[in-house]
C-alpha positions, 0 to 999 in steps of 0.5 A: 484901672482898665488897660485899654492897650492890653489884649483883654476887652474892657468889658471883660476886665470890668466883668472880672472886677465886678466878679471879685466884688460879688464875692463879698455880697450875699445872694439877693443883694443888688448889683450896680446899675449900668449907669453906675458902671458907666460912671465908675469906669468911664465907659459906654452903656454897651460896654457896661451891658456887656460886662453884666451879660458875661456875669449873667451867663456865668450864673453869678447874677440875675436881672428882674426887669423893672427892678434891677440886677441881683447877686446869685441865682433867682431862686437862691435868696429872697430879695425884697420885693418892690410892692409898687412898680418904680414907674408908679412910684415916680408918678406918685412922687411927681403927683405929690410934688404937684399937689404940694405946689412944687410944680405949678400949673402950666409950668414945666416938670423935670425932663426925662434926663433929670428924672433918670438921674434922680431915680437912677432907672431906665428911660422907659421907666420914666416914660411909663411914669410920664404916660401915667401922669398924662393919662391921669390928667396931671400933666400934658406934653407939648412936642419939642418943649416938654411936659407941663403941669395941667391946669388945676381944673383938669386935675383928677379928684382925689 
């Protein structure tokens, strides 16, 4: 699909492919994430990011930090506002799984990479969720080992 031997950089080729796809989407529709672009085209994150940057500079898309990239200009079409930030949603999901017994006290919870793949989000989003879980007393982290469910007596009273 991409011509690596041609005179056009791969990120420009990807930007052009995405530009054609955008024509079929309404303003406010979500764009594929960097991770989706990486997977589809088999390129590095930097290449995916540069392709998105090209489209953003042309005014075809816009990005809302923590929510994603959307078609059109920010004021063109309303997008569905997320009521709860994604990191809080992840923390709530993990908390519910702990309460339900999926993750047991003093046992590991999924690592950053697993949560990144599950929620298709940025690493910083997962880190914020983990920090919130630690702050609330649901988990603790052991350096070089991972994060574990806190003993039941340490859980917050809800």
